[in-house]
Structure formats: structure tokens, C-alpha cells
C-alpha positions as CSV (number, residue, x, y, z in Angstrom):
1,M,-1.2,-21.5,23.7
2,K,-2.3,-21.9,20.2
3,E,0.4,-23.9,18.1
4,I,0.2,-23.9,14.2
5,D,2.8,-24.0,11.5
6,Y,2.7,-20.1,9.5
7,V,0.8,-17.5,10.4
8,I,0.8,-14.8,8.1
9,I,0.3,-11.3,8.9
10,G,-2.4,-9.7,7.1
11,A,-5.7,-10.1,4.7
12,G,-4.3,-8.5,1.9
13,Q,-3.2,-9.1,-1.7
14,C,-0.3,-11.5,-0.7
15,G,-1.4,-12.6,2.3
16,L,-4.8,-14.7,0.7
17,S,-2.6,-15.5,-1.8
18,A,0.2,-16.6,0.5
19,G,-2.5,-18.5,2.2
20,M,-3.7,-20.4,-1.1
21,Y,-0.3,-21.1,-2.0
22,L,0.2,-22.8,1.9
23,Q,-3.7,-24.3,1.8
24,K,-2.5,-26.2,-2.1
25,A,0.2,-27.9,-0.2
26,K,-2.0,-28.8,2.3
27,E,0.2,-27.1,5.5
28,D,-1.0,-25.7,9.1
29,F,-1.4,-22.0,8.9
30,I,-4.2,-18.7,9.5
31,I,-4.1,-15.8,8.4
32,L,-4.7,-12.6,10.9
33,D,-6.1,-9.1,9.8
34,Q,-6.7,-6.1,12.5
35,H,-9.8,-5.0,10.2
36,L,-13.3,-5.8,11.0
37,E,-13.6,-7.8,7.2
38,V,-11.8,-8.6,4.9
39,G,-11.1,-6.0,2.3
40,D,-11.7,-3.5,4.6
41,S,-7.9,-2.0,3.5
42,W,-9.1,-1.1,0.8
43,R,-12.8,-0.2,1.2
44,N,-10.7,2.6,4.1
45,R,-9.9,4.2,1.2
46,F,-10.9,7.9,-0.1
47,E,-14.1,7.2,-1.6
48,S,-13.7,8.1,-5.6
49,L,-10.1,5.7,-5.8
50,K,-10.1,3.6,-8.9
51,L,-7.5,1.3,-9.1
52,F,-4.7,1.6,-12.1
53,S,-4.9,-2.0,-13.4
54,P,-8.1,-3.8,-15.4
55,A,-9.3,-6.3,-13.4
56,A,-6.8,-8.8,-15.7
57,Y,-4.3,-7.7,-13.6
58,C,-6.4,-7.3,-9.9
59,Q,-7.0,-11.3,-9.3
60,L,-5.1,-13.5,-7.5
61,P,-4.6,-17.4,-7.4
62,D,-7.2,-19.9,-9.1
63,L,-10.3,-17.5,-8.3
64,K,-11.3,-14.5,-11.5
65,M,-13.0,-10.9,-9.9
66,A,-16.2,-11.0,-11.5
67,L,-15.8,-7.9,-13.9
68,P,-14.7,-7.3,-17.4
69,S,-11.2,-7.8,-17.6
70,S,-10.2,-4.7,-19.1
71,V,-12.6,-2.2,-17.1
72,R,-10.5,-0.6,-13.6
73,P,-12.0,-2.0,-10.5
74,T,-13.8,0.7,-7.7
75,K,-11.6,0.6,-4.4
76,N,-14.9,-0.9,-3.0
77,Q,-14.7,-3.6,-5.9
78,L,-11.5,-4.8,-5.2
79,A,-12.5,-5.1,-1.3
80,D,-15.5,-7.0,-2.3
81,Y,-13.4,-9.4,-4.1
82,F,-11.3,-10.4,-1.6
83,S,-14.2,-10.6,0.8
84,R,-15.6,-13.5,-1.9
85,Y,-11.6,-14.6,-2.7
86,A,-11.2,-15.6,1.7
87,S,-15.0,-17.2,2.1
88,H,-14.7,-18.9,-0.9
89,F,-11.8,-20.7,-0.4
90,D,-12.5,-20.8,3.3
91,L,-9.4,-19.6,3.9
92,P,-8.5,-19.6,7.8
93,V,-8.3,-15.2,8.6
94,H,-8.5,-14.2,11.6
95,T,-10.5,-10.5,11.7
96,K,-10.3,-8.2,14.4
97,N,-6.7,-9.5,15.8
98,R,-4.5,-6.9,15.7
99,V,-0.7,-8.7,16.0
100,T,1.0,-7.0,19.3
101,E,4.4,-8.7,19.0
102,I,6.5,-11.3,17.9
103,S,9.2,-12.3,19.5
104,K,11.6,-15.8,20.0
105,L,10.0,-18.8,21.5
106,G,13.2,-21.7,20.8
107,E,13.3,-22.0,17.4
108,A,10.1,-20.5,16.8
109,F,8.2,-17.9,16.7
110,L,5.4,-16.4,19.9
111,V,3.0,-14.0,18.0
112,K,0.8,-12.0,20.3
113,T,-2.0,-10.7,19.4
114,T,-5.4,-8.8,20.6
115,F,-7.5,-12.2,21.8
116,E,-4.3,-14.0,22.3
117,E,-0.2,-15.8,22.0
118,I,0.3,-18.5,19.3
119,K,3.9,-20.6,19.0
120,A,4.2,-20.6,15.6
121,K,7.2,-22.5,13.6
122,K,7.6,-19.2,10.6
123,V,5.6,-16.3,10.0
124,I,5.1,-14.0,6.5
125,V,4.7,-10.3,7.6
126,A,2.0,-8.8,4.5
127,N,0.5,-6.1,6.2
128,G,1.7,-3.9,3.7
129,L,3.6,-0.1,3.7
130,C,-0.1,1.4,4.2
131,Q,0.2,1.4,8.3
132,K,2.2,4.7,9.4
133,P,1.5,8.4,7.5
134,F,4.2,9.7,6.9
135,I,4.2,13.9,7.7
136,P,6.9,15.7,7.5
137,E,7.8,18.0,10.8
138,W,7.0,20.3,9.6
139,A,4.1,20.2,9.8
140,D,3.7,20.1,13.5
141,N,4.4,23.8,13.4
142,L,0.6,24.8,12.0
143,S,-2.3,26.3,14.3
144,I,-5.1,24.9,11.3
145,P,-6.0,21.7,10.7
146,Y,-4.2,19.3,8.7
147,I,-5.6,15.1,7.7
148,H,-3.4,12.7,6.1
149,S,-4.7,10.9,2.8
150,G,-4.6,7.9,4.9
151,Q,-8.1,10.3,7.4
152,Y,-9.4,11.5,3.7
153,R,-12.7,10.2,2.6
154,T,-14.8,12.8,0.6
155,P,-14.4,16.6,-0.1
156,I,-16.5,16.4,3.5
157,S,-13.5,15.8,5.5
158,V,-11.6,19.0,4.3
159,K,-12.8,22.7,5.8
160,G,-12.0,26.0,5.5
161,K,-11.7,27.4,1.5
162,K,-7.9,27.2,0.8
163,V,-6.2,23.9,1.2
164,L,-2.6,22.9,0.3
165,I,-1.8,19.3,-0.9
166,V,1.4,18.1,-0.4
167,G,2.8,15.5,-1.9
168,G,3.1,14.6,-6.1
169,G,2.2,10.6,-6.3
170,N,-1.0,9.5,-7.9
171,S,-2.9,10.0,-4.4
172,A,-2.1,13.2,-4.6
173,A,-3.4,14.5,-8.3
174,Q,-6.6,12.8,-7.1
175,I,-7.9,14.3,-4.5
176,I,-6.9,17.0,-6.5
177,A,-9.4,16.0,-8.8
178,D,-12.1,15.2,-6.3
179,L,-11.7,18.5,-4.9
180,T,-10.7,21.5,-7.1
181,N,-14.5,22.7,-7.5
182,Y,-15.4,23.2,-4.1
183,F,-12.4,24.4,-2.6
184,E,-9.2,27.1,-3.6
185,I,-6.4,24.2,-4.1
186,H,-2.5,24.8,-4.2
187,W,-0.3,21.8,-4.7
188,S,2.9,21.1,-3.5
189,T,5.2,18.9,-4.8
190,I,9.1,19.0,-4.3
191,K,9.3,17.6,-8.0
192,K,7.0,18.8,-11.2
193,P,5.2,16.1,-11.4
194,K,5.7,14.2,-14.6
195,L,2.2,13.2,-15.9
196,R,1.9,10.0,-18.4
197,S,-1.1,8.3,-20.1
198,L,-2.7,5.0,-18.2
199,S,-3.5,4.2,-21.4
200,V,-1.3,3.7,-25.1
201,F,-2.5,3.2,-28.2
202,G,-6.7,1.6,-26.3
203,K,-4.9,-0.8,-23.8
204,N,-3.8,-0.1,-20.6
205,I,0.0,0.6,-19.9
206,L,0.2,-2.5,-17.9
207,W,-1.0,-4.7,-21.4
208,W,2.2,-3.5,-23.0
209,G,4.0,-3.9,-20.0
210,E,3.1,-7.0,-19.9
211,K,3.3,-8.4,-23.6
212,F,7.0,-6.9,-24.0
213,N,7.8,-9.1,-20.6
214,K,8.8,-5.8,-18.5
215,L,6.5,-6.7,-15.8
216,K,8.2,-9.8,-14.2
217,K,11.7,-8.3,-14.7
218,P,13.4,-6.8,-11.5
219,A,13.5,-3.1,-11.0
220,K,16.8,-1.5,-11.7
221,E,18.4,-0.7,-8.8
222,K,18.7,4.0,-10.2
223,R,14.5,3.3,-11.2
224,I,13.7,2.3,-7.2
225,G,13.5,5.1,-5.1
226,K,12.4,7.8,-7.9
227,A,8.4,9.0,-7.8
228,E,6.2,6.8,-10.4
229,P,4.6,8.9,-12.8
230,I,1.0,9.8,-12.1
231,Y,-1.5,8.2,-15.0
232,L,-3.8,10.3,-16.1
233,F,-7.6,9.0,-17.1
234,D,-10.5,10.3,-17.6
235,D,-10.7,14.3,-17.0
236,L,-7.8,13.6,-14.6
237,K,-5.5,16.7,-16.4
238,K,-8.0,18.8,-17.0
239,K,-9.0,19.1,-13.1
240,I,-5.4,18.4,-11.9
241,K,-4.6,21.7,-13.9
242,K,-7.0,24.1,-11.6
243,A,-4.9,23.8,-8.9
244,K,-2.5,26.4,-8.4
245,R,1.1,24.9,-8.6
246,Q,4.2,25.7,-5.1
247,P,7.3,24.3,-5.1
248,E,8.2,22.5,-2.3
249,V,7.5,23.7,1.3
250,I,10.8,25.0,3.6
251,G,8.8,25.7,6.8
252,A,5.5,26.9,8.1
253,G,4.1,28.6,11.3
254,S,0.6,29.0,12.6
255,N,-1.7,28.8,9.4
256,Q,1.4,30.3,7.2
257,V,3.3,27.7,5.0
258,T,6.9,29.1,3.5
259,F,8.3,27.2,0.0
260,S,11.4,27.0,-1.6
261,N,11.1,30.3,-3.6
262,Q,10.9,31.9,-0.6
263,K,7.4,32.8,-0.7
264,T,4.8,32.7,1.9
265,E,0.9,31.6,1.2
266,Q,-1.8,31.3,3.8
267,Y,-4.5,28.5,4.4
268,E,-7.0,27.1,6.2
269,F,-6.6,23.3,5.9
270,V,-3.4,20.8,4.4
271,L,-4.0,17.8,3.2
272,F,-0.2,15.3,3.1
273,A,-0.4,12.5,0.2
274,T,2.8,11.9,1.0
275,G,3.0,8.6,1.3
276,F,3.9,5.7,4.4
277,T,7.1,4.1,5.8
278,S,7.2,1.1,6.7
279,D,6.9,0.1,10.8
280,Y,8.5,-2.9,12.8
281,S,8.0,-1.9,15.8
282,F,6.0,-5.3,16.5
283,I,8.8,-7.1,16.1
284,N,10.8,-8.0,18.8
285,I,14.0,-10.2,17.3
286,E,17.4,-9.8,18.3
287,G,19.1,-9.9,15.1
288,F,15.7,-8.7,13.1
289,E,17.2,-5.8,9.9
290,N,14.5,-3.5,10.7
291,D,15.6,-2.3,7.5
292,M,12.7,-2.0,4.3
293,E,15.3,-1.9,2.3
294,M,17.3,-4.8,3.2
295,L,15.0,-6.7,3.1
296,R,13.5,-6.2,-0.4
297,K,17.4,-6.2,-1.1
298,Q,16.8,-10.5,0.6
299,Q,14.1,-10.3,-1.9
300,G,11.8,-10.8,1.5
301,V,13.5,-13.5,3.0
302,S,15.0,-12.1,6.2
303,S,18.3,-13.3,8.5
304,V,16.0,-14.3,11.1
305,S,15.6,-18.0,10.6
306,G,11.3,-18.2,9.4
307,L,11.1,-15.1,8.9
308,Y,9.3,-13.6,5.9
309,F,8.1,-10.1,4.3
310,L,5.8,-9.4,1.7
311,G,4.4,-6.8,-0.1
312,I,7.7,-4.2,-0.5
313,P,7.7,-2.2,-3.1
314,F,10.0,-3.9,-6.0
315,Q,11.0,-6.3,-3.5
316,R,11.8,-9.5,-7.0
317,S,10.1,-7.1,-9.8
318,R,8.3,-4.0,-11.2
319,S,5.0,-5.7,-10.7
320,S,5.9,-6.3,-7.0
321,H,3.6,-3.1,-5.6
322,L,0.6,-3.8,-7.8
323,I,-1.4,-7.2,-7.4
324,Y,-0.1,-8.3,-10.6
325,G,3.6,-8.8,-9.2
326,G,2.2,-9.0,-5.7
327,Q,1.4,-12.7,-5.6
328,R,3.8,-14.6,-7.5
329,D,5.9,-13.1,-4.9
330,A,3.6,-14.5,-2.4
331,A,4.4,-18.2,-4.3
332,F,8.2,-17.2,-4.6
333,I,8.0,-17.0,-0.1
334,V,5.9,-19.9,-0.1
335,E,7.9,-22.1,-1.9
336,I,11.1,-20.6,-0.2
337,A,9.8,-20.8,3.6
338,R,9.0,-24.8,1.9
339,N,12.4,-25.9,1.0
340,A,13.7,-24.8,4.7
341,D,12.1,-27.6,6.8
């Protein structure tokens, strides 16, 4: 059995940042990632995806992106940057190595993966929230095909002519913009989406957030859990206006969907842009919270000694869900973990 001081689970922005801080501290660690290559968690998203954050806010510690600071990276550019980052600093990333279980082994942890068993003094879970797609229960009553946005790549992923998109977030809006030229799109949301420009007086909203020191501040509790606005850029507003707005879905059967206004429509395909839920089912430890909201309030520090979490929305600041804020959370968790020795 391999023995190591720190195991980091996930080679995304939080995992790589945590690895960099541990490397600077000359700690003994490895990073485990289930994907074929570093960056695949971004490469495997839909082709038209472009980040809202300019390159200046997408950079990891000590290595700039090879892009002008005001340019918004594509998902492939970000994925390639992550891969270059791991290679540049020779971070010990073990790809194709999915963690199947974490349990206690005396005072240490036993980390079981697809290839090995590792004894670790401490574990940092940084595998993000895109693990378990959320699909409403009424989808089980559909006889027509449907997919989650996590499975969507290009318009070729969609079948039929009349398509229902469910979800009120930015992913829904960008996918709708992909599809309106090819399909009759209906768009169902619980509430009317809030539209907001991504640029104010020629500057990205993150630039303003940093200028007024808002990005580093903790989020107010009343703000947490509320829907994010849809950020408008290029001709996104024009494209999403082509979709027919529908209220919340309250039921479905066969190829029919019923909305909260009691109207029913027939569709040939449904795409759920309904987000993801946390999945800690691989953690088999007595006393573990298994509650993302509780972990958020604890700033990612579990009540299980030696177990830490990264990538939780609003974990320590308004920007924790961004690369900009995620690396600061990683620095905090690494410091907490090292000081706990």
C-alpha cells in the first residue's frame, strides 16, 4: 500500500491550486483525477462554451494564461492551460484514477481508487460539483428522448424539431443560442430570468467587482441559493429572444409537458440545464457531514479531522465558484491543513 501525507481528489482549478501550494511548502502529495487528461472536465463540455471571466481572472498561481488579460477563454483554451500548468510545475497528477471510496484507517485515511489503495494522513476533496446531474422526477414519465446539459456537445446532440429547454441559468441561455437556428425552442424556467450585461462601461463585471473589493467578501446568506443572472455578451440576447418562454413544468406524460399555467405542449426532445448536485457517496466515514451547505458554513473544513473540501459555491467569498476565488480558497485550506499537524 502506498503511503503519502496528502491526497488531493480532482485536478481542476482548486485541486491544481492546492497542489501548487503544497509543492511550495515541500509537502508530500499526489493529485488523483478520473479523466484521461488534465483539463478534460472542461474539454468535455459543450463546444460553444466560453467563460464569462477574462483571462486575468482565470489564472492559477504563478503561471499566466497565454492570452490577453481581457480576452474570455474558450473551454478548450482553459483545458489546455490546466494541462500546461500541471506539466510546467511537474505536479504529481495521476489521471485515469477514479476514487471509489474514502474510509478511515486508524488515524489516517484509506483512499481506494480504480488502480490502487493509498494510505493518506489528510485528504482534500476538490472534484467540483459537476459529478451528479440533477434531472427532475417528472422526466421519468417522458417517452421522448432527453439529455442533461452535461451530455450536450453541439446541435447534433439534439433530435426532432420541437425542443424544450428546462433551466434558468447561463448554460441554458448559451445552449439555446446554439439551437435557435435549427429548432423550435421553448424555454421553461421557474422564474423570469434576470438578464445582466457582462460589460459595464467597457469593463467586465469582474473588473468592477475587484475594483470595489466585492469579489473577496463573503456572500450574504440571503444571496446564497438565489438564481444567478444570465450574463449577456455578443448577440446572446437576440438569440435567446427567439425561444418561446414557458413557466415552470408541473408534470409530464408521454410526449406532453404541462406547465404551471395549466397549458400543455407536445415536444420531441427535452434538454435539462438544471445543474448538478453534490455527491459524497464515496466517503464512508462515521461522523462525516455529507452536507454541502454545512461544509460551506464550515469553510470547507469537515468535522472529520484531516478531511477538507474545495470548490463549494460561496465557500469563503462571492467569487469562490470562480477560478479567481477558488485558488484563494485553496491557499486557505492548505494553510489550515498544514497548521493542523
